[in-house]
C-alpha positions, 0 to 999 in steps of 0.5 A, a space after each residue: 134611749 133608756 140605756 143612754 139615759 141610765 148612762 148619762 145619769 150615772 156620769 152626772 152622778 159621778 161628777 156630782 159625787 166628785 164635786 160633793 166630796 169637798 162641799 157641805 153635807 147638804 149638797 152631798 145628800 143629793 147623792 142619795 137621789 142617784 139610786 132611786 132615779 136610776 132605778 126609776 129609769 130601769 123600771 121604765 125600761 122593763 115596762 117598755 120591754 113588757 109592753 112593746 116586745 112579744 115574750 114567752 110566758 116564762 120570760 114575761 113572768 121574769 121581767 114583771 118580777 124584775 119590774 116590781 123589784 126595781 119599783 120597790 128599790 126606787 121607792 125604798 131608796 127615795 125614802 132613804 134620800 128624804 131621810 138624808 136631807 133631814 139627818 145632817 149626820 155623815 151616815 144617816 140611819 136608813 128608815 125601816 120603811 126604806 129598809 123593808 121596801 129595799 129588802 122586798 126588792 132584793 127578795 122579789 129579784 131573787 124570786 124572779 131569778 129562781 123561777 127561771 127554768 134550767 131545763 133539768 129533766 131527770 133526777 141525776 141532772 138535778 142532783 148534780 146541779 144542786 151540788 154544783 150550785 152548793 159549791 158555788 154558793 159557799 165558795 163565792 159567799 166566803 170571800 164576800 163575807 170575809 173581805 166585805 160584810 164581815 169587816 162592815 159588821 165589826 167597823 166602828 163606823 156603826 153601820 145600821 142593821 138595815 144597811 147591813 141586811 140589805 148588803 147581805 141580801 145583795 150578796 145573796 142575790 149576787 151569789 144565788 143569781 150568778 150560780 143559777 144563771 151559770 147553768 142556764 144553757 138557753 131558753 125564753 129568758 136571754 142568757 146574758 140578760 139574766 146574767 146582767 140582772 144577777 150581777 146587779 147584786 155585786 154592786 153591794 160588794 162595791 159598797 162593802 169594799 168602799 165602806 171597808 177602805 173608806 168608812 163613813 166617808 165612802 157614802 157619797 161615792 157609794 150612793 152616787 157612783 156604785 149603786 146606780 151601776 145596777 140600774 145601768 146593768 138592768 137597762 143593758 139587760 133589757 136591751 139585750 132581751 129585746 134584741 134576742 133571736 132565740 139563739 142556739 142553747 150553749 153549754 152551761 159554765 161547768 168551770 164555776 165549781 172550780 172557780 169557787 174552790 179558788 174563791 174559798 181558798 182566798 180567805 184562808 190565804 188571808 189568814 196566814 199573816 195572823 198568829 191567832 185565828 179569829 172566829 171568822 178565820 175558823 169559819 173560813 177554814 170550815 167553808 173551805 173544807 166544806 167546799 173542797 168536800 163538796 167538790 170531791 163528792 161532785 168529782 165522785 158522781 162525775 166519775 160515776 156518771 162518766 163511767 155509766 156514759 162510757 158503758 152505755 156508749 160502748 153498748 150502743 156502739 156494739 148494738 149499732 155494729 150488731 144491727 149493721 151486720 145482722 138481720 133485724 128479724 132473725 138476728 142472723 148475720 146479714 148479707 154484708 157480714 156474710 160477704 165480708 166473712 166469705 171474702 176473708 175465708 177465700 183469701 185464707 184458704 178453701 170455703 163452702 157456701 150453702 144457699 138455702 131457699 124455702 120452697 113455696 114460702 110465698 104461699 104462707 105469706 099470702 094465705 096466712 099473712 106476713 105475721 105468720 110468715 115472720 114467725 116461720 122465719 124465726 123458726 127457720 133461723 133457730 133450725 139453722 143455728 141448731 143444725 149448723 152449730 159451730 161448724 158454720 155461720 148461718 145467714 139470712 140474705 133477705 126474704 126467704 133466702 138463707 145461706 151458711 158459710 163453712 170456712 173450715 176445710 175439714 167440715 163436710 158441707 154436704 153433711 151440714 146440708 143434710 142436717 139442715 134438711 133434717 131440721 125441716 122434717 117436722 112442723 115448725 113455729 107455733 102454727 105447726 107449718 110444714 116447710 121444705 127447703 132447697 139447698 145449693 152447695 158450692 165449694 171454692 179454693 183460696 183465691 176464687 172470686 167471691 161472686 164466682 162461688 155465690 153464682 155456683 151455689 145459686 146455680 146448684 140451688 136452682 138445680 135442686 128446685 128443678 129436681 123436685 125441691 126439698 133436697 140439696 145439690 152440689 154444684 159441678 162444672 157445666 151445671 150453669 148451662 141450663 140456668 143460662 139457657 133458662 135466662 136466655 129463654 126469658 128473653 126470647 119469650 118477650 121477643 116471641 110475644 112481640 112477634 106473634 109466635 104463640 098460637 092456641 090449640 084446642 083439645 076437645 072435651 067429649 061425652 063418653 057415651 056418644 063421643 060428641 064434642 061438648 067443650 074445649 080446653 085451650 092450650 098455648 103453643 110456641 112456634 120458634 123460628 129457629 127451634 120449631 115447636 117448643 114444649 110447654 113444659 119448657 117455656 111455661 115455667 120460664 114464663 111464670 118465673 119472669 112474669 111473662 105468663 100475665 101478657 101470655 095469658 092475656 093473649 090466650 084469653 083474647 084469642 080463645 074467646 074470639 075464636 070460640 065466639 066465631 064457632 058459636 056464631 057459625 055452628 049455633 049455640 049448641 055447638 060448644 057448651 064451654 071453653 076452658 083456658 088454663 089460668 096460672 097463679 101469677 095471673 090470679 095475683 095480677 090486679 088487672 086480671 078481672 079487667 082482662 077477662 071483662 075486656 076479652 068477653 066484651 071484645 068477643 061477645 062470648 057469653 060468660 056462662 060459656 067460660 070455664 077457667 081451669 085452675 090447679 090446686 096450688 093456685 087456689 091455695 094462694 090466700 084470701 086475695 086469690 079466693 076473692 078474685 075467684 068468687 068475683 069471677 063466679 059472680 060474673 057467671 064464669 064457671 071454675 074447674 079444679 084441674 088435676 083433682 086428687 093429687 094435692 093434700 087438701 083437695 076435699 077441703 078446698 071444695 068448701 071455700 072455693 066456688 068450683 063448678 067442675 072437677 077434673 080427675 087427674 090422669 094419674 088415677 086414670 092410668 091403669 084403671 082398665 085393670 079394674 078391681 081384679 088388677 094390681 093393688 095400684 089399679 084397684 086403688 086408682 079405681 077406688 079414688 075415681 069412684 069416690 071422686 064421682 060420688 063426692 061431686 055428685 053429692 056436691 052437685 059438681 060436674 066431672 071430667 076424666 083427663 088422660 084417657 088413652 084407650 077405649 077400655 079406659 073410657 068404658 071403665 070410667 063410663 061405668 063408674 058414672 063419668 060422662 065427660 072425658 078428654 085425652 089422646 084416645 078421644 082427640 088430641 090438641 089441634 089447631 083451630 082449622 082442625 077443630 073447625 072441621 070437627 065441628 062442621 063434621 059433627 053438625 053434618 052427622 047431626 043433620 
C-alpha cells in the first residue's frame, strides 16, 4: 500500500513538472512539495515496518535511524518548499534551517548504514575490507565530483552553498553506502534493502546532472521527478525487509574495486581533449594514480593471502592424508596403509610380514588404567621404530597388535624379529613396566594373495604364544592345523555345553595326620562322544579364549554346590568343611558372576561359609574391578584360596590387598622335598620355600594346603614342616561323584 502510494505520488509529480515547465513560477513552486511529501510517505512506511514486523535488534536500530533520516528530510524540504512560495526567483535560496535539517537527515542515514555489521572476525579481513572500500570510495567519488559537483561549483547559475553541501552529502551517502553494502554477505538487515537505501544518495547525482546540463531551469524537474525517487526506493526497501526470510548469506561483491578503477579512469579520458590541465584535471590524475596504487597494494595482499591459503590447504591435505593412513595415538602406519603397501610389495616381489602381539597387555589396562596403557603403547611404537630403522615399515593394527612389513628380500625378517624382542628386554615408558611380545614371521613370494601371508603370520604368532610367549616363530607348512583344530574345538565346546557332555569330578583334601577327608576340590571334565575324555589342558584354554569358560564355570558352580549340599544333608554337617571350585579370570570379569554365585547358593541351600573359590595369581592381578569382586565375595562369607602359591613374582605383596583365607603350596615346591636338606640344592631350596610359606601363613592367620603329594615320604616331610592339609595322587585321585560318595560313606562307617 505504501509503495503504491509512493509510486502514485512520483507519477503525479512528474505530470505536474511537465505541465509546470510552461506555467508561471508560482505553480512551479508546488514542485518543491514533491520531496517532503514523498519523504513523509517513506517515513510512514518505515514506521509501520518497525511496528508490525518482528526485527532483530540490529535491524530495528538501522530502520529507526532510517525513520529519523526521512523525518528530518521531510521537515527540511518542507521548509524549503515554504521558502519557494515566498521567493519568486527561479532558484530560491535554501534557508539555513532547511539545510541543517536535510544535512542531519543525510548524516543520520550515513550513520545507520555505517553501523550495519559486516561480519568481519579477524584483522586480515578488516584490513582487506578497508583497502577495498578506500579503492571504491576514491574511484566512485572521482567521476561524481568531476561530472557533477565540480561543474555545479563553477556554474554561473549561482547555486547556494547549502545546496552544494547537501548534494555533496548525498554523494558521500551514495559512495559510502554502496561500498559498505557491497561487502555485506548477509545478516539481520536485508542485503537488498540496505542497497536500496544506499542508492537513494544517487538521486543527488541525478540532480547534479540536470543542474550541469539544464542550469537553473532544471529545478522544477529535479524537485518534482528526481528527488521523489529516493522515497520510492526507501518504500521498496521497506517492503523487501518485511518480506525477508533470512536467506543464506551470499558472497560479497569482490568486483567493486575493479569497477572503481574504471570509474577513476573516466575523468582522465575526459581530459584528453583539453590542451591544458586545470586544477580539477590534476586532481583527477592524483585520484586515478591513488586508486591504481591502492589496487596494486590490494593485489599484493591478495596474492600473499592466497599463497598462505594454498600453503594451509596443502598442509591440511597432507595432515588429512597422514591421519587417514596412520594411527592417531602412536603415529605408526595403520592397517589400511599396511595392506596397501603389502599388496604393492607382493605385486613387485617377495615380502616378509611380522605380526607383533603384546603378551598380557590387558592386565596393564585393567590394573593400571587406560592412560598408562596408552603411554605403554607409545613406548612400544618407539621401540619398533628404533629396532626396525629403515629395514621395514612399523604398523599398529589396533589395540595391542602391531606389525612390520619388510619388502626388501635382502633383509632377514628373523633378524628384525630378534631386534624387536631385544628392544623389549628392559622396562619401558615412564612407569618402568616390563612387557613381552610374541612375534609371528611369514614370508611370501611375488603374487601370493595378501590374506594368505597375513594368515600365515597370524598362525606363527599364535604358535609363539603357545610356546611360552616372549619369542618369535617362523611359519612353516602345516603349522595352521593346530590353530584350525583350536577353532574347531571352540565350536565343539558350544555343542558340548548344549548336550550336557561336561561333568564334575572331586579330588579330596585330607588331613595329613589322619588321612581324613575335610574338603574337596571340584574339577570339570569333558566326555566327547567320539574322542572320549578330552584333557582339561586342551579344552580349558579354548574355553578361555572363546569366552565359553563363563557358562562352563556357571555349570560347575551349580553342579558342585548341588552335589555338596546333598552330601552334607546325607552325611551330616561335619562330613565336609569346604568345597573348592576353580574360578577363571574371565569369570571374575563377567558382571553377572556375583549373581551366578548367589543363585547357585540359593538353589542348592549350601551355606556360603563352606565355599572356597580357588584363584590363580594371574587372576588376582587383573585390576581394581577384580579386587572389588573378590572383596564382595569375601563379604558374603565365601573364602578365597590362592592356588599355585609361590610361582609368581608378587605372591607376598598380593596377600596385603587380596582377602585370602587359604594359600595352596604349588606342586613344584613339593616335588623332591622328600630328599630333605641333605638332598640336591634344588630340593633344599624347595624345602626352604615350603618352610617360609607355612611360617608366613601362620603369621598372617591363613590356612595352608600342600598340592601334588605323590608319595608317603612327601606327606611326612610336609607334616613335619607344619602342613596339616594336603591333596595329591598319593592321598586320592579326582573321582566321580559316585566314588566320592562311597568315600564319605566309608569314612562315616569308620568313625562310627
